[in-house]
Residue frames as a rotation matrix with the C-alpha (Angstrom) as fourth column:
UNK 1
0.924 -0.376 0.076 -51.99
0.045 -0.090 -0.995 27.98
0.381 0.922 -0.066 14.75
UNK 2
0.443 -0.841 -0.312 -48.28
0.886 0.358 0.293 27.37
-0.135 -0.406 0.904 15.15
UNK 3
0.830 -0.277 -0.483 -45.98
-0.200 -0.958 0.206 30.29
-0.520 -0.075 -0.851 15.74
UNK 4
0.786 -0.618 0.002 -43.09
0.138 0.172 -0.975 30.74
0.603 0.767 0.221 13.33
UNK 5
0.646 -0.676 -0.355 -39.74
0.530 0.064 0.845 30.17
-0.549 -0.734 0.400 14.97
UNK 6
0.876 -0.357 0.324 -37.36
0.038 -0.619 -0.785 32.91
0.480 0.700 -0.529 13.96
UNK 7
0.485 -0.807 -0.337 -33.62
0.655 0.080 0.751 33.01
-0.579 -0.585 0.567 14.51
UNK 8
0.178 -0.448 -0.876 -30.95
-0.131 -0.893 0.430 35.39
-0.975 0.038 -0.218 13.32
UNK 9
-0.296 -0.390 -0.872 -29.92
-0.884 -0.233 0.405 33.86
-0.361 0.891 -0.275 10.00
UNK 10
0.439 0.473 -0.764 -30.61
-0.807 0.582 -0.103 31.16
0.396 0.662 0.637 7.46
UNK 11
-0.337 -0.682 -0.649 -27.90
-0.253 0.730 -0.635 28.88
0.907 -0.050 -0.419 8.83
UNK 12
-0.901 0.047 0.432 -29.23
-0.431 0.028 -0.902 29.23
-0.054 -0.999 -0.005 12.38
UNK 13
0.047 0.999 0.009 -32.75
-0.955 0.047 -0.293 28.46
-0.293 0.005 0.956 11.20
UNK 14
0.296 -0.017 -0.955 -31.60
-0.588 0.785 -0.196 25.33
0.753 0.620 0.222 9.35
UNK 15
-0.725 -0.635 -0.268 -29.70
-0.145 0.521 -0.841 24.09
0.674 -0.571 -0.470 12.42
UNK 16
-0.691 0.540 0.481 -32.69
-0.645 -0.158 -0.748 24.78
-0.328 -0.827 0.457 14.66
UNK 17
0.325 0.823 -0.465 -35.00
-0.940 0.334 -0.065 22.89
0.102 0.458 0.883 12.30
UNK 18
-0.063 -0.448 -0.892 -32.66
-0.321 0.855 -0.407 19.89
0.945 0.261 -0.198 12.27
UNK 19
-0.939 -0.327 0.105 -32.46
-0.180 0.208 -0.961 19.86
0.293 -0.922 -0.254 16.08
UNK 20
-0.356 0.886 0.296 -36.23
-0.857 -0.183 -0.481 20.21
-0.372 -0.425 0.825 16.49
UNK 21
0.396 0.469 -0.789 -36.92
-0.775 0.632 -0.013 17.38
0.493 0.617 0.614 14.08
UNK 22
-0.400 -0.663 -0.633 -34.34
-0.168 0.732 -0.661 15.19
0.901 -0.158 -0.404 15.81
UNK 23
-0.970 -0.014 0.243 -35.88
-0.243 -0.003 -0.970 15.87
0.015 -1.000 0.000 19.23
UNK 24
-0.394 0.915 0.089 -39.57
-0.714 -0.243 -0.657 15.77
-0.579 -0.322 0.749 18.32
UNK 25
0.092 0.410 -0.907 -39.98
-0.865 0.485 0.131 13.13
0.494 0.772 0.400 15.59
UNK 26
0.669 0.230 0.707 -40.82
-0.635 0.671 0.383 9.72
-0.386 -0.705 0.595 17.08
UNK 27
0.672 -0.440 0.595 -38.09
0.314 0.898 0.309 7.05
-0.670 -0.021 0.742 17.02
UNK 28
0.949 -0.296 -0.106 -35.84
-0.262 -0.557 -0.788 9.43
0.175 0.776 -0.607 15.07
UNK 29
0.568 -0.820 0.064 -32.27
0.648 0.494 0.579 8.33
-0.507 -0.288 0.813 14.39
UNK 30
-0.623 -0.781 0.053 -31.25
0.656 -0.483 0.580 11.08
-0.427 0.396 0.813 11.94
UNK 31
0.647 0.751 -0.134 -32.46
0.530 -0.569 -0.629 14.35
-0.548 0.336 -0.766 10.43
UNK 32
-0.561 -0.826 0.057 -31.17
0.638 -0.388 0.665 16.66
-0.527 0.409 0.745 7.77
UNK 33
0.534 0.637 -0.556 -32.01
0.052 -0.681 -0.730 19.55
-0.844 0.361 -0.397 5.49
UNK 34
-0.300 -0.579 0.758 -31.25
0.795 0.289 0.534 19.48
-0.528 0.763 0.373 1.77
UNK 35
-0.073 0.181 -0.981 -31.03
-0.382 -0.913 -0.140 22.48
-0.921 0.365 0.136 -0.55
UNK 36
0.415 0.337 0.845 -32.58
0.536 0.659 -0.527 21.33
-0.735 0.672 0.093 -3.82
UNK 37
0.954 -0.078 -0.290 -31.12
-0.254 -0.721 -0.644 24.29
-0.159 0.688 -0.708 -5.74
UNK 38
0.165 -0.980 -0.111 -27.55
-0.983 -0.154 -0.103 23.15
0.084 0.126 -0.989 -5.04
UNK 39
0.580 0.103 -0.808 -28.10
-0.182 0.983 -0.006 19.49
0.794 0.150 0.589 -4.13
UNK 40
-0.518 -0.851 0.088 -26.21
-0.205 0.024 -0.978 20.06
0.831 -0.525 -0.187 -0.88
UNK 41
0.301 0.462 -0.834 -26.92
0.770 0.399 0.499 18.72
0.563 -0.792 -0.235 2.57
UNK 42
0.250 -0.151 0.956 -27.06
-0.181 -0.978 -0.107 21.92
0.951 -0.146 -0.272 4.59
UNK 43
-0.406 -0.333 0.851 -27.09
-0.895 -0.043 -0.444 20.34
0.184 -0.942 -0.281 8.07
UNK 44
0.270 0.530 -0.803 -27.74
-0.223 0.846 0.484 17.02
0.937 0.048 0.347 9.75
UNK 45
-0.223 -0.296 0.929 -27.80
-0.972 0.136 -0.190 15.20
-0.070 -0.946 -0.318 13.08
UNK 46
0.328 0.296 -0.897 -27.52
-0.436 0.890 0.134 11.45
0.838 0.348 0.421 13.48
UNK 47
0.840 -0.004 0.543 -27.19
-0.506 0.359 0.784 8.92
-0.199 -0.933 0.299 16.28
UNK 48
0.647 -0.611 0.457 -24.58
0.575 0.784 0.235 6.96
-0.502 0.110 0.858 14.33
UNK 49
-0.051 -0.731 -0.681 -21.36
-0.389 -0.613 0.687 8.03
-0.920 0.300 -0.253 12.69
UNK 50
0.731 0.277 0.623 -21.65
0.465 0.467 -0.753 7.87
-0.500 0.840 0.212 8.91
UNK 51
-0.401 -0.887 0.230 -18.91
0.780 -0.200 0.593 8.54
-0.480 0.417 0.772 6.38
UNK 52
-0.378 0.224 -0.898 -19.29
-0.198 -0.967 -0.159 12.01
-0.904 0.118 0.410 4.79
UNK 53
-0.920 -0.006 -0.392 -19.76
-0.391 0.068 0.918 10.43
0.021 0.998 -0.065 1.35
UNK 54
-0.639 0.758 -0.130 -22.87
0.757 0.650 0.068 8.59
0.136 -0.055 -0.989 2.60
UNK 55
-0.118 0.589 -0.799 -24.33
0.527 -0.645 -0.553 11.87
-0.842 -0.486 -0.235 3.84
UNK 56
-0.614 -0.152 -0.774 -23.57
-0.491 -0.694 0.526 13.49
-0.617 0.704 0.352 0.48
UNK 57
-0.956 0.287 -0.064 -25.38
0.142 0.640 0.755 10.62
0.257 0.713 -0.652 -1.24
UNK 58
-0.350 0.863 -0.364 -28.45
0.816 0.090 -0.571 11.36
-0.460 -0.497 -0.736 0.89
UNK 59
-0.199 0.230 -0.953 -28.56
-0.186 -0.963 -0.194 14.85
-0.962 0.138 0.235 -0.60
UNK 60
-0.825 -0.172 -0.539 -28.26
-0.550 0.022 0.835 13.47
-0.131 0.985 -0.112 -4.13
UNK 61
-0.826 0.561 -0.047 -30.93
0.547 0.819 0.172 10.84
0.135 0.117 -0.984 -3.52
UNK 62
-0.197 0.757 -0.623 -33.28
0.537 -0.448 -0.715 13.53
-0.821 -0.475 -0.318 -2.16
UNK 63
-0.423 -0.042 -0.905 -32.69
-0.566 -0.768 0.300 15.61
-0.708 0.639 0.302 -5.26
UNK 64
-0.963 0.045 -0.267 -33.47
-0.191 0.588 0.786 12.59
0.192 0.808 -0.557 -7.48
UNK 65
-0.629 0.764 -0.143 -36.66
0.737 0.528 -0.423 11.78
-0.248 -0.371 -0.895 -5.54
UNK 66
0.096 0.713 -0.694 -38.11
0.445 -0.655 -0.611 15.27
-0.890 -0.250 -0.380 -5.88
UNK 67
0.471 0.027 -0.882 -36.54
-0.533 -0.788 -0.309 16.63
-0.703 0.616 -0.357 -9.05
UNK 68
-0.488 -0.580 0.653 -35.39
0.164 0.674 0.721 13.65
-0.857 0.458 -0.234 -11.07
UNK 69
-0.945 0.020 -0.328 -36.09
-0.316 -0.334 0.888 13.78
-0.091 0.942 0.321 -14.80
UNK 70
-0.652 0.732 -0.194 -39.16
0.464 0.589 0.662 11.53
0.599 0.341 -0.724 -14.67
UNK 71
-0.244 0.546 -0.801 -40.62
0.893 -0.196 -0.405 13.29
-0.378 -0.815 -0.440 -11.63
UNK 72
-0.619 -0.035 -0.785 -40.28
-0.098 -0.988 0.122 16.66
-0.779 0.152 0.608 -13.35
UNK 73
-0.940 0.291 -0.176 -41.95
-0.148 0.117 0.982 15.22
0.307 0.949 -0.067 -16.45
UNK 74
-0.402 0.825 -0.397 -44.89
0.861 0.488 0.141 13.96
0.310 -0.286 -0.907 -14.37
UNK 75
-0.245 0.277 -0.929 -45.25
0.598 -0.712 -0.369 17.36
-0.764 -0.646 0.009 -12.71
UNK 76
-0.845 -0.118 -0.522 -45.11
-0.283 -0.730 0.622 19.12
-0.454 0.673 0.583 -16.07
UNK 77
-0.789 0.609 -0.083 -47.86
0.271 0.465 0.843 16.88
0.552 0.643 -0.531 -17.48
UNK 78
-0.183 0.733 -0.655 -50.07
0.978 0.069 -0.195 17.53
-0.098 -0.677 -0.730 -14.43
UNK 79
-0.437 -0.039 -0.899 -49.48
0.229 -0.971 -0.069 21.29
-0.870 -0.236 0.433 -14.73
UNK 80
-0.968 0.049 -0.248 -50.26
-0.251 -0.301 0.920 21.28
-0.030 0.952 0.304 -18.45
UNK 81
-0.610 0.769 -0.191 -53.46
0.536 0.577 0.616 19.24
0.584 0.273 -0.765 -18.04
UNK 82
0.057 0.634 -0.771 -54.66
0.987 -0.151 -0.051 21.34
-0.149 -0.758 -0.635 -15.13
UNK 83
0.468 0.113 0.876 -53.68
0.527 -0.832 -0.174 24.68
0.710 0.543 -0.449 -16.64
UNK 84
0.852 -0.250 -0.460 -51.31
0.365 -0.347 0.864 25.48
-0.375 -0.904 -0.204 -13.78
UNK 85
0.640 -0.637 0.430 -48.47
0.291 -0.318 -0.903 27.87
0.712 0.702 -0.018 -14.54
UNK 86
0.744 -0.386 0.546 -46.87
-0.658 -0.566 0.496 28.46
0.118 -0.728 -0.675 -11.12
UNK 87
-0.135 -0.921 -0.365 -43.66
-0.643 0.361 -0.675 26.93
0.754 0.144 -0.641 -9.79
UNK 88
0.114 0.264 0.958 -45.36
-0.942 0.335 0.020 24.98
-0.315 -0.905 0.287 -6.99
UNK 89
-0.772 -0.426 -0.471 -44.39
-0.544 0.826 0.146 21.31
0.327 0.369 -0.870 -6.99
UNK 90
0.301 0.910 -0.285 -46.98
-0.619 0.414 0.667 18.53
0.725 -0.025 0.688 -6.81
UNK 91
0.380 -0.233 -0.895 -44.80
0.511 0.859 -0.006 16.14
0.771 -0.455 0.445 -4.81
UNK 92
0.410 -0.116 0.905 -44.52
-0.583 -0.796 0.162 17.62
0.701 -0.594 -0.394 -1.32
UNK 93
0.137 -0.310 0.941 -43.84
-0.895 0.369 0.252 14.55
-0.425 -0.876 -0.227 0.84
UNK 94
0.278 -0.116 -0.953 -42.26
-0.565 0.783 -0.261 11.20
0.777 0.611 0.152 0.10
UNK 95
0.446 -0.090 0.890 -42.13
-0.790 0.429 0.439 8.22
-0.421 -0.899 0.121 2.47
UNK 96
0.191 -0.476 -0.858 -39.54
-0.618 0.622 -0.482 5.50
0.763 0.622 -0.176 1.84
UNK 97
0.744 0.035 0.667 -39.29
-0.579 0.533 0.617 2.29
-0.335 -0.845 0.417 3.84
UNK 98
-0.115 -0.797 -0.592 -36.06
-0.774 0.446 -0.449 0.29
0.622 0.407 -0.669 3.83
UNK 99
-0.104 0.054 -0.993 -35.42
0.233 0.972 0.028 -2.98
0.967 -0.228 -0.114 5.66
UNK 100
-0.299 -0.141 -0.944 -34.83
0.928 0.188 -0.322 -1.32
0.223 -0.972 0.075 9.03
UNK 101
-0.764 -0.115 -0.635 -35.71
0.348 -0.902 -0.255 2.35
-0.543 -0.416 0.729 8.63
UNK 102
0.365 0.837 0.408 -38.45
0.920 -0.257 -0.295 4.72
-0.142 0.483 -0.864 7.55
UNK 103
-0.758 -0.638 -0.138 -37.38
0.575 -0.753 0.322 7.89
-0.309 0.165 0.937 5.72
UNK 104
0.449 0.894 0.009 -39.71
0.824 -0.410 -0.391 10.88
-0.346 0.183 -0.920 5.43
UNK 105
-0.753 -0.622 0.217 -38.83
0.649 -0.644 0.406 13.68
-0.112 0.446 0.888 3.01
UNK 106
0.358 0.909 -0.215 -40.89
0.871 -0.408 -0.273 16.90
-0.336 -0.090 -0.938 3.28
UNK 107
-0.331 -0.365 0.870 -40.62
0.676 -0.735 -0.051 20.09
0.658 0.572 0.490 1.23
UNK 108
-0.676 0.112 -0.728 -40.84
0.530 -0.613 -0.586 23.29
-0.512 -0.782 0.355 3.25
UNK 109
0.306 0.932 0.193 -44.01
0.853 -0.178 -0.491 25.23
-0.423 0.315 -0.850 2.49
UNK 110
0.821 0.064 -0.567 -42.38
-0.011 -0.992 -0.128 28.62
-0.571 0.111 -0.814 2.11
UNK 111
-0.036 -0.879 -0.475 -39.17
-0.893 -0.186 0.410 27.39
-0.449 0.439 -0.778 0.46
UNK 112
0.871 0.491 0.019 -39.98
-0.418 0.760 -0.498 24.71
-0.259 0.426 0.867 -2.11
UNK 113
0.486 -0.772 -0.409 -36.25
-0.374 0.240 -0.896 24.30
0.790 0.588 -0.172 -2.79
UNK 114
-0.549 -0.627 0.552 -35.58
-0.778 0.144 -0.611 23.08
0.304 -0.765 -0.567 0.76
UNK 115
0.373 0.619 -0.691 -36.41
-0.290 0.786 0.546 19.54
0.881 -0.003 0.473 1.93
UNK 116
-0.053 -0.294 0.954 -36.35
-0.996 0.086 -0.029 18.28
-0.074 -0.952 -0.297 5.50
UNK 117
0.010 -0.040 -0.999 -35.38
-0.336 0.941 -0.041 14.62
0.942 0.336 -0.005 5.92
UNK 118
0.055 0.056 0.997 -36.27
-0.993 0.111 0.048 12.53
-0.108 -0.992 0.061 8.95
UNK 119
-0.212 -0.211 -0.954 -35.02
-0.390 0.914 -0.116 8.95
0.896 0.347 -0.276 9.37
UNK 120
0.080 0.363 0.928 -36.70
-0.996 0.076 0.056 6.76
-0.050 -0.929 0.367 12.00
UNK 121
-0.827 -0.252 0.503 -36.71
-0.307 0.951 -0.028 3.16
-0.471 -0.178 -0.864 13.11
UNK 122
-0.819 0.495 -0.290 -39.04
-0.123 0.343 0.931 0.99
0.561 0.798 -0.220 11.02
UNK 123
-0.525 0.616 -0.587 -41.25
0.832 0.518 -0.199 0.43
0.182 -0.593 -0.784 14.08
UNK 124
-0.960 0.125 -0.251 -42.32
-0.040 -0.947 -0.318 4.12
-0.277 -0.295 0.914 14.05
UNK 125
0.015 0.995 0.100 -46.01
0.702 0.061 -0.710 4.94
-0.712 0.081 -0.697 13.97
UNK 126
-0.604 -0.346 0.717 -46.14
0.793 -0.343 0.502 6.51
0.072 0.873 0.482 10.51
UNK 127
0.379 0.824 0.422 -49.18
0.685 -0.556 0.471 8.66
0.622 0.111 -0.775 11.32
UNK 128
0.802 -0.150 -0.578 -47.39
0.440 -0.506 0.742 10.17
-0.404 -0.849 -0.340 14.32
UNK 129
-0.272 -0.954 0.124 -44.26
0.758 -0.133 0.638 10.65
-0.592 0.268 0.760 12.25
UNK 130
-0.323 0.229 0.918 -46.16
0.783 -0.481 0.395 12.64
0.532 0.846 -0.024 9.61
UNK 131
0.717 0.697 0.019 -48.01
0.552 -0.584 0.596 14.66
0.426 -0.417 -0.803 12.26
UNK 132
0.584 -0.548 -0.599 -44.88
0.501 -0.337 0.797 15.60
-0.639 -0.766 0.078 14.21
UNK 133
-0.474 -0.814 0.336 -42.71
0.773 -0.202 0.601 16.38
-0.421 0.545 0.725 11.18
UNK 134
-0.066 0.533 0.844 -45.44
0.762 -0.520 0.387 18.49
0.645 0.668 -0.372 9.57
UNK 135
0.855 0.421 -0.302 -45.92
0.509 -0.571 0.645 20.38
0.099 -0.705 -0.702 12.84
UNK 136
0.227 -0.863 -0.452 -42.22
0.547 -0.270 0.792 21.09
-0.805 -0.427 0.411 13.26
UNK 137
-0.543 -0.455 0.705 -41.71
0.835 -0.209 0.509 22.10
-0.084 0.866 0.494 9.62
UNK 138
0.315 0.773 0.550 -44.67
0.745 -0.561 0.361 24.50
0.588 0.296 -0.753 9.79
UNK 139
0.794 0.012 -0.608 -43.05
0.524 -0.521 0.674 26.28
-0.309 -0.853 -0.420 12.73
UNK 140
-0.157 -0.961 -0.226 -40.00
0.531 -0.275 0.801 27.31
-0.833 0.005 0.554 10.72
UNK 141
0.935 0.336 -0.111 -39.86
0.123 -0.602 -0.789 30.22
-0.331 0.724 -0.605 8.33
UNK 142
0.024 -0.987 0.161 -36.60
0.473 0.153 0.867 29.50
-0.880 0.055 0.471 6.54
């Protein structure tokens, strides 16, 4: 079982998570952490320089993927049909492939309002990407 990595504060933990993902995810070119409650990008690391507005759009796109109107409607229907009344979300991980990149979005287990984002080259082994990102995310108690 993985040990929880603990640091002094929330901000330190977020930065440590971003660095660990960047170092340990295969073929990683960028990582970030998005707060779904505020829609803000809390921290990120990237190999390339991107304009701040592009990074802000990443946070908004993450929010839409996990908590867009239609997604929330689907989750509500599933909860109603299954008699579930908790706040747990059904969509925990989303993989998006673009022309050159693979983007993996993963909700944190203990903080459903926080999503880790990992962007890799398209040539990444997707199975290894999932395994490494899941392992790293499990190690953090944010």
